[in-house]
N, C-alpha and C positions, 0 to 999 in steps of 0.2 A: 504494500500500500504506500503510495506516495501522496504528498500534499502539494497541490498546485501553488505556484507563486502567490504570495499575499493572501494565503488562506488561514483559517482557524480550524482547530479540531473540535467538532461538536460532540456532545456526549454519546449520541447514537453511533457515530463513526468510531469513537473510542471503544465502545462495547464490542463492535464487530471486529475491530483490530485485536482485542484481547482474546476473542474466541478463535481466531485464525493463527495468531502468531505468539511466540514467546519472546520477550525482550529481556536482555540481560547485559551485564558488564557496562553499565552507564558511566560515562565521563562527561562532565559539564565544565566548560570554561566560560567565564563572564568577562570579556574584554572591557566592558563598561556596564553601567546599570541598565542600559536599554538594549543589550545584545547578549546572546548566548549561543555557544557552539556546543552541540550535543553529539556524542558518538556512542554507539551501542551495537550489540550483536542481535541479530534476528534469526529465529529458528521457526520453521513452519510446524504447526501442531498436527495437521492432518495431511500434510504433503511434504516431500523431502526437499527442503530448501533452507540454506544457511547463508547469511550475508552479514557484512559489516556496513553500518549506515552512519552517515554524518549529515546533520542538518544544522542550518544557521537560522536563528530566530531573532526577530527585532520587535521591540515594543513600539507600536505606532498607534497614536491616538488612544493610548491606554490598553490596547490589546496586543497580545503576543501573536505574531504571524510568522510563517516560514518564508524565508527569502532565498534559501538554497537547500536542496536535498540531493543526496547521492548515495546509491547503494551498490556495493560490489559483492558478487557471489563469492562465498568462502569455500575453500577446498577442504 
């Protein structure tokens, strides 16, 4: 699952994500108070898929939105 540019994650989407994927090994860096770089590992629960993910979030008009998303399949 990826989030389009300038999107927010709504509760219904988050619940679907939790059912399909296992997320682990989170690392978060805050270069400033309005930005976050998040990296984590993704494993499919009902299908064989593993990946490393990085996303960059920015607080805009009081809401956190994704401005970059990249996933690489793990071996």
